[in-house]
Structure formats: C-alpha cells, structure tokens
DODO-916257 format. One line per 10 residues: number of its first residue (from 1); their letters; for each residue x, y, z of C-alpha. Coordinates in steps of 0.5 Angstrom, whole numbers, plus 500, padded with zeros to 3 digits. Each point is the difference from the previous one (the first is absolute). Example, Ala and Ser with C-alpha at 12.3 -4.5 7.8 and 13.67 -1.06 7.14 Angstrom:
1) as) 525/491/516  502/507/498
//
This chain:
1) mggknkqrtk) 426/508/092  502/498/507  494/499/503  500/493/503  506/503/504  496/505/503  498/499/507  493/500/501  494/500/506  493/499/501
11) gnvrpsssgr) 496/505/497  506/503/496  501/504/507  507/503/501  505/496/505  499/502/506  507/500/502  503/506/497  493/503/502  501/499/507
21) aaellaresg) 507/502/499  500/506/498  494/502/505  504/499/504  507/503/500  496/507/498  496/499/507  504/499/504  507/503/497  497/506/497
31) svpgfvgfgi) 503/498/493  496/501/495  495/496/497  503/496/494  507/502/502  505/497/505  502/506/500  507/502/495  504/494/499  507/500/501
41) stsndpgyvp) 504/500/495  508/499/498  501/509/502  496/499/505  496/505/497  492/498/502  496/497/493  493/501/498  499/493/499  493/497/502
51) avhgaeeidn) 499/496/507  499/493/499  498/496/494  492/500/498  500/508/503  500/503/493  492/501/500  501/505/505  507/503/496  495/502/495
61) lvdadfrlvl) 498/505/506  505/505/498  499/503/492  503/496/495  504/507/499  502/500/507  502/494/501  506/501/495  502/506/502  501/497/507
71) rklskrdtvt) 503/494/497  505/505/496  502/503/507  503/495/502  506/499/495  507/503/501  501/503/495  499/508/501  498/502/494  494/495/500
81) klkavqefga) 499/502/507  499/506/498  495/501/495  496/494/504  499/505/505  500/507/496  494/495/496  497/498/507  499/508/502  496/501/493
91) mcqeresdvv) 496/494/501  498/502/507  498/507/497  496/497/495  496/495/502  495/500/504  500/498/507  497/495/502  506/497/495  505/503/503
101) rgvlpywpri) 498/498/507  501/492/499  507/501/499  500/503/507  502/494/503  506/499/497  503/507/500  503/501/506  505/494/499  501/503/493
111) yckisvdhdr) 501/507/503  505/497/506  504/497/494  500/505/495  500/507/505  508/498/502  502/498/494  507/501/497  498/505/494  497/506/502
121) rvreaaqqaf) 497/502/495  496/493/501  499/504/508  497/505/497  496/498/495  497/494/506  498/507/504  496/503/494  497/494/499  497/499/508
131) eqlilkvkrn) 497/506/499  496/499/494  498/494/503  499/503/507  496/506/495  494/494/497  500/496/507  500/505/505  497/497/507  501/492/497
141) lapylkglmg) 507/502/502  499/499/507  500/493/501  507/500/497  503/505/504  503/496/505  505/496/494  502/507/496  501/505/505  507/498/503
151) hwlvaqcdty) 503/500/493  496/506/497  503/504/506  507/498/499  498/501/492  498/507/503  507/501/502  505/497/494  506/504/498  497/501/493
161) spaasaaava) 496/507/501  496/498/494  498/493/504  498/503/507  497/506/497  494/494/496  501/496/506  497/507/503  495/503/496  497/492/499
171) fqaafplskq) 500/500/508  497/507/500  494/498/495  498/494/506  501/504/505  498/508/502  505/502/503  497/501/507  498/492/499  507/498/498
181) pealsfckee) 502/498/508  494/497/501  501/496/495  508/498/502  496/499/507  497/495/497  505/496/496  506/502/506  502/493/502  500/497/493
191) vlnvlqdnll) 505/506/497  504/499/506  501/493/499  502/502/493  505/504/503  503/496/505  502/495/494  502/505/497  504/503/504  502/494/504
201) ketadtlsdp) 499/494/495  502/502/494  506/499/497  502/501/491  500/493/499  493/499/504  497/506/495  503/497/495  502/493/496  508/500/501
211) qsvpeeerea) 500/495/493  497/504/496  500/509/502  507/502/499  503/502/507  501/507/499  492/501/498  498/496/508  504/504/503  497/507/497
221) kymrlltssl) 493/497/502  502/497/507  502/508/502  495/503/496  496/496/503  504/500/507  499/508/499  493/501/498  498/496/507  503/504/504
231) lalkrlltvl) 497/506/497  492/496/500  501/499/507  502/507/503  494/502/495  495/495/504  502/502/506  500/508/498  493/499/497  497/495/505
241) pqsdcealak) 496/504/506  505/499/507  495/494/502  502/496/495  507/501/501  499/498/508  497/494/497  506/499/496  505/501/505  502/493/501
251) rlaniiaqgk) 501/498/494  503/505/498  506/500/506  500/493/497  503/503/494  504/505/503  503/494/505  503/498/493  507/500/500  500/499/491
261) fwkyskhksp) 495/507/501  506/504/503  505/497/495  497/505/494  503/506/503  506/497/497  496/498/494  504/500/493  494/503/497  500/508/503
271) qvrgalfelv) 492/500/498  499/493/504  505/505/506  496/506/498  493/496/501  502/498/507  502/506/502  493/503/499  497/494/503  504/502/506
281) aalceltpql) 498/507/501  493/498/498  500/494/507  503/507/503  495/504/499  494/494/501  502/496/504  506/502/505  499/494/505  501/495/494
291) lqaeaarvcs) 507/504/499  502/501/507  500/492/502  505/499/494  505/507/501  506/497/500  499/497/493  496/507/497  505/504/502  506/496/497
301) avllgiddsd) 496/500/494  499/506/500  505/504/503  506/497/498  497/501/492  502/507/502  504/501/494  496/496/494  500/506/495  497/495/495
311) pvvlpplwea) 494/506/497  495/494/500  502/499/508  502/506/502  492/504/502  497/494/503  507/498/503  500/508/504  492/499/501  501/494/504
321) vlhvissiqd) 506/503/503  496/506/503  494/495/502  504/495/504  505/506/504  492/503/501  496/494/502  506/495/503  502/504/506  506/495/502
331) cwshvnvrkg) 502/500/493  507/502/501  501/495/506  500/495/494  506/502/495  506/503/501  498/507/498  509/502/500  501/495/496  496/497/496
341) vlpklwalla) 495/506/499  504/507/500  505/499/496  497/498/495  495/506/500  506/504/499  503/497/495  493/500/496  499/508/502  508/501/497
351) eggrglatvl) 498/498/493  494/505/501  496/493/499  503/497/494  495/504/495  494/499/505  500/507/504  493/502/499  498/494/503  504/499/506
361) hpnmlpflsk) 502/507/502  492/502/502  501/494/505  507/502/504  496/506/504  494/495/502  506/494/501  503/506/505  494/501/504  499/493/502
371) lpaevtepkl) 506/498/502  502/499/508  506/504/504  503/493/501  501/500/491  502/508/501  505/500/505  505/503/499  495/504/498  506/505/496
381) hfcttffssi) 504/494/498  493/496/496  498/509/497  506/501/498  501/493/496  492/501/498  503/507/497  506/498/497  498/495/497  494/502/496
391) tqglaseral) 504/507/498  504/495/497  495/497/496  498/507/498  506/500/496  500/493/497  499/499/493  493/498/499  497/505/504  505/505/496
401) aspsecaaiv) 496/498/495  493/501/501  497/507/504  493/495/501  506/496/504  504/505/503  494/504/502  497/494/504  507/500/504  500/507/501
411) yatmeclrfv) 493/500/503  501/494/505  506/502/501  497/507/503  494/497/502  505/496/505  504/506/503  495/504/502  498/494/503  505/498/504
421) llqsvaegae) 501/508/502  493/500/502  502/494/506  505/504/503  504/506/497  508/497/500  506/503/500  502/499/493  494/499/497  503/505/494
431) qrllplidka) 505/496/499  495/494/497  498/506/495  506/504/498  503/493/496  494/500/496  501/506/497  507/500/499  498/494/496  495/504/496
441) lgtpalqrgp) 504/505/500  505/495/495  495/497/497  496/504/495  495/496/499  498/501/508  500/507/499  493/500/495  497/495/505  495/501/506
451) lfpqisemlv) 506/500/504  501/508/501  493/502/501  499/494/505  507/503/505  496/507/499  494/497/503  504/497/505  504/506/502  493/504/500
461) swekrvtgde) 497/495/506  506/501/503  500/508/501  492/499/502  502/495/506  506/506/503  493/503/502  497/494/503  503/495/507  506/497/496
471) aaafqrlltd) 502/508/499  508/499/502  500/492/497  497/503/493  504/507/499  507/496/502  498/495/495  498/507/496  507/502/501  504/494/499
481) fweglgslca) 497/499/494  502/507/496  507/500/503  500/493/497  498/502/494  504/505/500  506/498/499  497/494/496  499/505/494  505/504/502
491) rrvdceetep) 505/495/499  498/498/493  499/507/498  508/503/501  502/494/497  503/501/492  499/493/499  493/500/502  495/496/495  495/506/496
501) aalegiasll) 494/495/503  502/501/507  501/507/500  493/501/496  497/495/505  502/504/506  495/506/496  495/496/499  500/497/508  501/507/502
511) evmydpdnpa) 494/502/495  495/495/502  501/502/508  499/508/498  494/499/495  497/493/502  492/502/496  504/501/494  495/500/495  505/498/494
521) rkqakgkkav) 502/493/505  493/499/502  498/500/492  506/495/499  497/495/505  493/501/496  497/505/505  497/506/499  505/505/497  496/506/504
531) kicfaeqegk) 493/501/503  496/505/496  494/503/499  496/504/495  498/507/502  492/501/502  497/504/495  498/506/503  493/502/496  496/494/494
541) geedgpsagr) 502/502/494  507/501/501  503/494/498  503/502/493  505/505/504  506/500/501  501/496/506  495/495/498  503/494/501  507/502/503
551) pvtepadgfg) 503/495/506  501/503/506  506/498/502  505/501/507  504/506/501  507/500/495  506/506/500  502/504/495  502/494/496  495/494/500
561) krkppppsgh) 503/497/506  495/498/507  503/503/506  500/495/506  502/502/506  506/501/503  506/495/502  501/499/506  506/502/504  503/493/499
571) llelvcqlae) 499/500/493  502/508/497  507/498/504  501/494/498  498/503/492  505/506/502  506/495/502  500/496/493  497/506/496  508/504/503
581) lsvvyvcerd) 504/493/499  497/500/492  502/507/499  508/498/501  499/496/495  497/503/495  505/507/501  506/496/502  500/493/496  495/503/494
591) sekhlrflal) 496/492/503  494/500/495  497/495/505  500/504/505  497/506/496  495/496/498  499/498/507  499/507/502  496/502/496  495/493/502
601) llrafprpqv) 500/503/506  499/508/499  494/498/495  497/496/506  503/506/507  498/506/496  502/503/507  504/507/501  504/496/506  503/495/495
611) fgvllgpghg) 501/505/495  504/505/506  505/493/501  502/500/493  502/506/500  505/500/505  504/504/504  504/504/495  493/503/497  498/504/506
621) kvepdtqlga) 500/507/497  495/501/494  500/507/495  495/504/499  496/498/493  495/505/498  496/496/496  499/495/506  500/504/506  499/498/506
631) laqnpavrfl) 498/493/497  508/498/499  500/499/508  495/494/498  506/494/501  497/496/494  501/506/497  507/500/500  501/494/500  497/500/493
641) lqrvalwlrq) 505/507/497  506/497/504  500/493/498  495/498/495  500/505/495  508/499/500  499/493/499  495/502/494  505/504/497  506/496/500
651) ddgkdtdllv) 501/495/495  503/494/504  495/494/498  496/502/507  494/496/497  495/507/500  493/496/500  502/499/508  502/508/501  494/502/497
661) dmvfsalrcc) 497/495/505  503/504/505  498/506/497  493/498/502  501/498/506  503/507/503  493/504/496  497/495/505  503/504/505  497/506/498
671) gsnteqtlvl) 493/503/503  496/502/494  500/500/492  503/506/499  506/499/504  501/493/496  500/506/493  505/504/503  504/494/501  499/497/494
681) nriamdlkwg) 503/507/496  504/501/505  504/494/498  497/500/492  505/505/498  507/496/501  497/494/498  501/496/493  495/499/495  500/493/501
691) vllqivqkvr) 499/499/508  494/505/500  497/497/494  499/494/506  498/505/506  495/502/494  497/493/499  501/498/507  495/504/502  496/500/494
701) wqfpvewcrt) 498/493/502  496/504/507  498/506/496  497/503/494  505/504/495  497/506/503  502/500/507  508/498/497  499/507/495  499/503/508
711) cfcidwsffi) 506/497/503  505/502/495  502/506/496  502/497/494  499/499/492  496/494/500  501/500/493  506/495/502  496/495/502  497/494/497
721) ia) 496/496/506  497/495/497
//
C-alpha cells in the first residue's frame, strides 16, 4: 500500500540529497548528525525533532526508550517534564555505558533548557540526572563541555539551594577539586558568552513566550537567571587562575562598562542587588584595575546605597563597601559624602541597624579605620555624631528585643571608641562613654549584656596607659570619667522617684568594675566558673582517701565568696558616697528600693571603709562589749549591731532577706571563723525565730550542719532544715 508513490533510485539506494544535507550540517555547524539542532516551538523552547526528512535511521542510533524520554522533556507540562527527567536519570544509571553515550550529542541543548526551568523541582532533578549521566559516560563528556559549561556554572549558583547543591555534586563527579580550574579555563570564553548574554541581552520576554507564560512567572525566571549569572561570574573569577582573568580583562571591561550592568544595584529584587554587590567585592579583590576605570559608577552604586537594609543585601553590600574604600583610592571624590553617604549611615545606626546589627555593626571599626581625614573633619563633630547615633540605636526597640543585636552594638561601640582614643586622646572623650552608661542605667536589658564588662576592660586599659608616654592625657581622662560617673550615679541615687532598675544597674556596674573576673558572671556568659584541678595523690593506694577527687578552687572567705583585689581609690570613694546617700533614704524615708540598693552595694563591697560611712558622725563612741571585746571596734560589726540588728528586730515591713544579706556582708569583714561565730551568737540572742531560721538556712547553703551548730548556741530542735 502506498508503494506507487514511494521515491525510488537505482539499486534502491538512499536519496543523496537528505544524507548529504545531514552530513554537511554536522560537519560545518557542529550540529548532531541527524538533527539540525532543536526546533523552535511557539514557546521559543527548543524541541527534540529530526533535522531533515530521511534521517530517521540516524535518529534510530539513540535507544528507543531514551528517544521517548527526550521527547517528553520538550513538553510544556511540568509534571511530564519532572517525571521524564527522573526517568532519564534512572535510565542513565541502569543502562550500559554504550547505550547512554548515544544520548550525549543531544544532551547539551536539552540540559540548557531544563536547567533554567521555572519549576525548581525540575531544575533539581535535572542536576541529579546529569550526575548519573556523568558517572556513566565519564571522559566521553569532554567533547560537549563547551556547550554545557556556561549553563552548568549558572546552575551551581541557582537561588534554590537543593538545585545548586545537586549541580555542584555533578560538577564534583566530573572534575576533582584540583581539576575544576582547568575545566573552567578550557571553556572560559563560552562561559563568558553565556553570562554576558544573560546579563546584557536577555529579558523576561526573550526567556519565555509572553503569549503562553504568565508575566509573574516570566519575571521570576528572569530575576533568578540574573542572580545566578552574577554569582556565576563571581565564581568564574574566583576559580580561574590569575592569568586567565587577565586574558578575559577586555571582555570583563566591556561588561562592567554597560549602564545596564550597574542598574542592577537599584533592581527591585534584593537577590539581584545582593548578587551584584558580591560580584563587585570579588572584582575589587581580583581585578581592581578594571573597577578603577569605572570608579564613578562603582562608588555611586555602592556608597550611595549604604543604607540598604534588606537582610539579603546588607552583608554583601558592606563587603563591597569595605573593598571599594580600600581598593579605589579616590572613591570619596565620586560621591557627596556629607549629603549622600554619612546621613544615611547615621540614620541606619540610630535605628539599631534595623534588625541587622549582628551583620552591620562589626563593619563599623574597619569602616572608620579606612576613612580619610577629609571625610572625618571636623573630627570632634564627626565622632560626636557617630557615637550619638550608635548609642541611640542601642536603645531602639529591635535592639533591646534581641540580646545578640544588643551585644553586637555594644561590642562595635566599644571597639570604635578604643580606636578613636588611640588615634588621639582628645578632651571630652569620656563624654562619649557616659551617655552610653546613662542609657544602660535606664534600660534593664542593657544591664544584662556585655556593656558593663566592656566598660571595665576599657578602664583597665586606661589605667595601664597612665604610666606610658601619654600618662598625663590618660590621667586626665580617668579623672574626668570618675567625676562624670559620680555625678551621674549620685543624681539617680539621690532621688526619691528613681527607678529600682536604675539602682540595681548602678550596683551591677560598680560590682563589675570592682571584680571583672567574677566566676559567676563568666559562667553566665558560657565560660568556666573557676579553674579547678584535682589534688595530687601523695602515694599509691590512696585513691579512695577522703581527699580523692576533691576539686581545688580559688581561695575564699568564710562564706564561700572569692576575695577579689582591693577596689581602686576612685571606685571605693564613689561606693562610699552612694552608700551614704542610700542609707539616708533608708533611715529617714524608709525607702525599700534604697535598702535593696544598699544591700547590693554591701554584698559587692564588704569593706570596712564602706561600713564606716554608714555609721555616720553620731556613732563615734562604742560601749564596751564583754562578749565581743576588741571586735566591737570593727565598723562592719558596729553597723551590724547598731543598724541591721535593730532593723531585724523591728516589725516595720522591711525585707528581711535584704537585711540577712547585710548580716553576711558584715561577717565577711571579720578576720576568722571564730570572729564570725562570736558575732552570729551575739546578734542571735535578740532575733525572732523566723529571722534566725533565714540566717541558718543561708549558712546551710555553704556549710554542713555540724559547722552551723558550732556557730549558734541555740536549741536545734526548733529547726527543720530541708
């Protein structure tokens, strides 16, 4: 049937026209024998179609099952493509290598299509299938690398992480890490062609058919391709040897000279903006001479966008900022720094980094260190504006809501302050630190962070410099600081309406200044509380002795407290001043918050000088005490007997827990356990049972019951200690 219409030749040989056409196309254009390439459908997508009529027998060189799968891959339906690419990967894994190699001539065009598919599942599956193809064909992939490498590199920078990871795994399967630069170098021209087309020629409408693909899908695909291409260009420059980068310099210069390229710094997609800044940072590092030629565009794109606070953009943006101000010598001459850059930075800092302080603020110190004198002049005004902005941001709602954000701002502030002081110990430098302290005293969230330890460390560094070449300047700085801190604290303590949190903050600050190495504080930060070791055994066979495995810790006083070094003169003077103010409010106005503040001060500073100012001028004479003897002259014992014991016996609503704390603060000023026992027995005679029980329980936390029994001449049958 139909035989009459069949074309025949002498000897029934194949007509020469179709065969010669196929051979000619394969030889001259590099197309696959049997295919012109991939036909263009109405959606502008390449399709799997025979090149010419009469080439079916060449098409038959491809396994029938593979032919069917390849045709399915040209379909528009996502589910069909996904199943087809998964089936393709499974077939590559199962079939013999000779069969799989037959697909290689057709794979580049198919891969270039599905690797940028709108559906992320298809893209991921395409990379997984590619890996299976590589594992099967191995070195036979080499002739087709130039047609694959550009899209393959873009796929490794896919915005969908599983797809990018799968592409990287496939790349690793094809090339060991040491061979990857060589592979990219072999295809560098072709890769750059693809990236240049993606960045400068392609549009949303050229990538997808406007008549069949919704606008939202077209835009999403285009933005994803832009992002991946920018990151792929960065990856190419990073991996290629320096000689290859220099060989591509002319073409790279052509790319960055285009206005369209720099418009991506203002693109509506944060992914595109972030990718551009990543590329700019890489260009600054690897090919700074190229960017120097485009300095005006580079500086405008990067420095004028310094306030971009999108979480995707800010990290690469600041990486680019630091690279630009380091590598482009005249960068500040291309922008108006006082109108276009610094006001944006002040606003960003004043808002606490807009929720990105952990990323933004660590860049402040390197940023300041790179600013030339013409930018920071007048220096006093610049520093004042900078530190006032960063301090304002520390009290922002976002910063206070996040301990990590708050800590990042504190560390950055103190680092920058140290840097500024090292540049020149200017008068009024402490005025940049005192507002920070004042802000913290009114904000409980700041008191729990690293601010107070950082302030203490800074004071220690100032004190060390008092003996150096700048001794006079730092001595003046310390004097001014303590005067300012004294006024600041006294203003809050000597006020009936002051907030309890502010008083607790003052006590906490002074305690940190006194004992910055407090183990309890370090333990709160995740550090070891104390350094411990196990006592050496004096001889063999003593492992089970009473001291075996017993930790050896730092020396402590009678109640388990560490003995920190004596406080400095400035600090002790301030503590005495504040304690004297607070006791007036306790005695004359019955202020509960001042009582708590006084208890905190005495717990941190159990010093005879502090107890001495609490006694006041009317308590100079001491009546003889036969039970205590000379111990009654101790200011701490006198305050305990004349004030604290009296308050404990009164039933006026005072917080007995605070008074019990004062008892133990006073006992820490005694010289031995024997003296502590005498004092405890002396005050126990007139105390109520409930108060006495509180004292016993507090001792019980530190020492066994046997020791407690030696301290009190009382009948223990009245006590039940859990």
